[in-house]
C-alpha positions as CSV (number, residue, x, y, z in Angstrom):
1,Y,0.5,0.1,-0.1
2,T,1.1,3.3,0.0
3,L,1.6,5.3,2.6
4,A,-0.3,8.8,4.1
5,N,-0.3,11.5,6.6
6,G,-2.3,15.0,6.5
7,M,-4.5,17.1,7.6
8,L,-8.4,16.7,7.2
9,S,-11.0,18.5,8.2
10,F,-14.8,18.7,9.2
11,S,-17.2,21.1,7.4
12,A,-19.9,22.7,10.1
13,G,-22.3,20.2,10.4
14,T,-20.3,16.9,9.7
15,T,-19.6,13.8,11.6
16,S,-17.9,11.5,9.6
17,L,-14.7,11.8,6.9
18,P,-13.1,9.2,4.8
19,I,-10.0,8.5,5.2
20,P,-8.7,6.5,1.9
21,I,-5.4,3.8,2.5
22,S,-4.1,3.8,-1.7
23,G,-2.0,1.8,-3.5
24,I,-3.1,-1.7,-1.7
25,V,-1.1,-4.0,-4.3
26,D,-1.9,-7.7,-5.4
27,D,1.6,-8.7,-5.5
28,N,1.1,-12.6,-6.4
29,I,3.2,-13.2,-3.3
30,H,1.9,-15.4,-0.6
31,E,2.4,-13.8,2.8
32,G,-0.2,-14.3,5.0
33,D,-3.1,-12.0,6.4
34,E,-0.8,-7.9,6.9
35,T,-2.0,-5.1,8.7
36,V,-1.8,-1.2,8.2
37,I,-2.0,1.3,11.7
38,L,-3.9,4.4,10.7
39,T,-3.6,6.7,13.8
40,L,-5.4,9.9,14.2
41,S,-3.6,12.8,16.8
42,S,-3.4,16.9,17.0
43,P,-7.6,17.6,16.6
44,T,-7.7,21.7,16.9
45,V,-11.2,22.1,18.1
46,A,-12.5,19.0,19.6
47,T,-10.3,16.6,21.8
48,L,-9.8,12.8,20.8
49,G,-11.8,10.0,21.9
50,S,-11.8,6.6,22.8
51,T,-10.3,5.6,19.8
52,T,-7.0,7.3,18.0
53,V,-5.3,4.1,16.9
54,H,-7.2,1.5,14.3
55,T,-5.5,-1.8,13.3
56,Y,-6.7,-2.3,9.5
57,T,-6.2,-6.1,8.1
58,I,-5.1,-6.3,4.5
59,T,-6.3,-10.7,3.5
60,E,-4.3,-12.0,1.7
61,N,-5.6,-13.4,-1.5
62,E,-3.2,-15.8,-3.0
63,A,-2.5,-19.6,-2.1
64,V,-0.6,-21.1,-0.6
65,P,2.0,-22.5,-2.9
66,T,2.8,-25.9,-4.7
67,L,5.6,-28.0,-4.8
68,S,6.0,-30.4,-7.7
69,I,9.2,-31.2,-9.3
70,A,10.1,-32.3,-12.9
71,D,11.2,-35.7,-14.9
72,I,14.7,-35.6,-16.8
73,S,16.8,-37.9,-18.8
74,A,20.8,-38.1,-17.9
75,L,23.8,-39.9,-19.9
76,E,25.4,-43.2,-18.0
77,G,28.7,-41.9,-18.5
78,A,31.9,-44.1,-18.9
79,F,32.7,-46.5,-16.0
80,G,34.8,-44.6,-13.1
81,V,32.9,-41.0,-13.7
82,S,30.3,-40.1,-11.9
83,A,27.6,-37.7,-13.4
84,Q,24.8,-35.0,-11.1
85,P,22.8,-33.9,-13.9
86,N,20.0,-31.1,-12.3
87,V,16.4,-31.7,-11.0
88,A,14.2,-28.6,-10.5
89,V,11.7,-28.6,-8.1
90,T,9.9,-25.6,-8.6
91,L,6.9,-23.6,-6.7
92,S,4.3,-22.4,-8.3
93,H,4.4,-18.5,-7.4
94,P,6.9,-16.9,-4.9
95,S,6.1,-17.4,-0.9
96,S,7.5,-14.5,2.0
97,Q,8.3,-17.5,3.7
98,S,11.0,-19.9,3.1
99,V,9.5,-22.7,2.0
100,S,11.5,-26.3,3.4
101,F,10.8,-29.8,1.9
102,Q,12.8,-33.4,2.7
103,W,13.7,-35.5,-0.9
104,Q,15.3,-38.9,-1.1
105,T,16.5,-41.2,-4.4
106,Q,13.8,-44.3,-5.0
107,D,15.3,-47.2,-6.5
108,G,13.5,-48.0,-9.9
109,T,14.7,-50.2,-12.9
110,A,18.2,-49.1,-11.6
111,A,19.4,-50.2,-7.8
112,S,21.7,-48.1,-6.2
113,A,22.8,-51.7,-4.8
114,D,23.8,-52.5,-8.1
115,S,26.3,-49.3,-8.3
116,D,23.9,-47.5,-11.1
117,Y,23.3,-44.4,-8.7
118,S,24.2,-42.9,-4.9
119,A,21.3,-43.3,-2.4
120,D,20.7,-39.9,-1.1
121,S,18.4,-37.9,1.0
122,G,18.0,-34.5,2.8
123,T,16.3,-31.3,3.6
124,L,16.0,-28.1,1.1
125,Y,15.0,-24.4,1.4
126,I,13.6,-22.2,-1.2
127,S,14.0,-18.9,0.2
128,S,12.1,-16.2,-0.2
129,G,11.0,-14.9,-3.0
130,N,12.5,-17.3,-4.9
131,T,10.7,-20.6,-6.9
132,S,12.9,-22.9,-7.7
133,I,16.0,-25.4,-6.5
134,N,18.0,-27.9,-8.0
135,I,18.5,-31.2,-6.6
136,S,21.7,-33.2,-9.1
137,P,21.8,-36.9,-7.6
138,V,24.0,-38.6,-8.0
139,I,24.7,-41.3,-11.5
140,L,27.6,-43.6,-12.0
141,G,28.6,-45.0,-15.5
142,D,30.1,-48.2,-16.5
143,D,30.7,-49.5,-20.1
144,A,28.0,-52.3,-20.4
145,F,25.6,-52.5,-22.6
146,E,21.7,-51.8,-21.1
147,T,18.3,-50.7,-21.6
148,D,17.8,-47.0,-20.4
149,E,17.0,-47.3,-16.7
150,N,15.2,-45.4,-13.9
151,F,15.2,-44.5,-10.0
152,S,12.6,-41.4,-8.5
153,L,13.4,-38.6,-6.4
154,V,10.4,-38.4,-3.6
155,L,9.6,-35.0,-1.4
156,S,7.6,-35.2,1.2
157,N,7.2,-33.0,4.8
158,A,6.6,-29.2,2.9
159,T,6.5,-26.8,5.4
160,N,4.6,-23.4,3.7
161,A,3.8,-25.5,0.7
162,T,1.2,-27.9,-0.3
163,I,3.3,-30.8,-2.6
164,T,1.1,-31.5,-6.1
165,D,4.0,-33.9,-7.6
166,N,6.2,-35.5,-5.3
167,T,7.6,-37.9,-7.6
168,G,10.8,-37.0,-9.8
169,V,11.7,-39.7,-12.7
170,V,15.5,-39.3,-13.1
171,T,16.0,-41.4,-16.5
172,I,19.8,-43.1,-16.6
173,A,20.2,-43.0,-21.1
174,N,22.7,-45.8,-21.8
175,D,25.7,-44.6,-24.4
176,D,27.8,-47.9,-24.3
177,A,28.0,-49.1,-27.8
178,L,26.4,-52.8,-28.5
179,P,28.9,-55.6,-27.4
180,S,29.9,-57.6,-30.7
181,L,29.7,-61.5,-30.9
182,S,32.9,-63.7,-32.7
183,I,33.8,-67.3,-32.3
184,S,37.3,-67.7,-30.8
185,N,39.2,-69.7,-33.1
186,L,38.8,-73.6,-32.5
187,G,41.7,-74.6,-34.6
188,A,41.2,-78.0,-36.2
189,I,38.9,-80.9,-34.7
190,V,40.8,-84.2,-34.2
191,E,38.3,-86.9,-35.8
192,G,36.3,-89.2,-32.9
193,G,37.3,-86.7,-30.4
194,G,33.8,-86.7,-29.7
195,T,32.0,-83.5,-29.3
196,A,33.6,-80.4,-29.4
197,N,32.7,-77.0,-27.8
198,V,33.3,-73.9,-30.4
199,V,33.7,-70.8,-28.0
200,V,31.3,-67.6,-28.6
201,A,32.9,-64.6,-27.0
202,L,31.7,-60.9,-26.1
203,D,34.2,-58.2,-26.6
204,T,32.5,-56.6,-23.6
205,P,30.5,-57.8,-21.1
206,A,26.4,-56.5,-21.8
207,G,23.8,-55.8,-18.7
208,V,21.1,-57.3,-20.6
209,D,20.5,-61.3,-22.1
210,V,22.5,-61.1,-25.5
211,S,20.8,-64.3,-27.8
212,F,22.0,-65.2,-30.7
213,T,21.3,-68.0,-33.6
214,Y,23.6,-70.8,-35.1
215,A,23.6,-73.2,-38.3
216,T,26.3,-75.7,-39.4
217,S,26.6,-76.1,-42.5
218,D,28.5,-78.7,-44.4
219,G,32.3,-77.7,-46.4
220,T,34.5,-80.3,-47.5
C-alpha cells in the first residue's frame, strides 16, 4: 500500500470523513494477512476520543504455493565417471516465507545396490521470493551395454507449501555401444574326438541378456 499522512477538516455540521488507504497492491506473493495502522492526533476545536488508533487487515488472496519436481533424462557415462544432473523443484508462485521440504532417492529399474546411482536424501530450502531449487543426484557410469534405467527423487514433509507432484523420475540413458559377437579360433577338430565345444565370445560384457542363433553347414 502507499504510506500516507495529512490533515482533514470537518465542515460545520458534518460528523464523518473517509481516510483513504490507497495503492494496495496484488503482488502474487503468498505472505499471509498483513496490517496497516492508522493513528489520529492533534485535533483542533475537538478532543481525542477513546479510539484513536485502529489496525486494518489486508487479507491475503494468494493460495499457499504448490511444490512440484521435474522428470529428466541424463547420459550414463563411462566406468569410473559420475554425473550430477540438475532436477528442478519448483514453486507455483513466490512466498514471503522460506519453503522447506525433504527428499530421498528411490530405486526403480536402476538400483543403488547395483552401483547405478548413489542413494541419498536431505532437506532443502527455497528462500523467500524465489521459486525453484535443484537436486543433483549422482549417476554412476559403466561400460556395459544395457537398456535405459530409472530411479526416482521423492519429496515429502513440505512447510509453507503443499506438494502436488512428489516424484521426479530420473532416466539413465544408455550410452554404451552394442557388444560384438564372434567365434574364437578353435583350430582343427580331431576325428573321433567326440564333441567339440566352439567358444563364442563378446568383446565387452552386457548388462542385458544376449541371444543369437547358429547353424552348421557342410564344408569339404
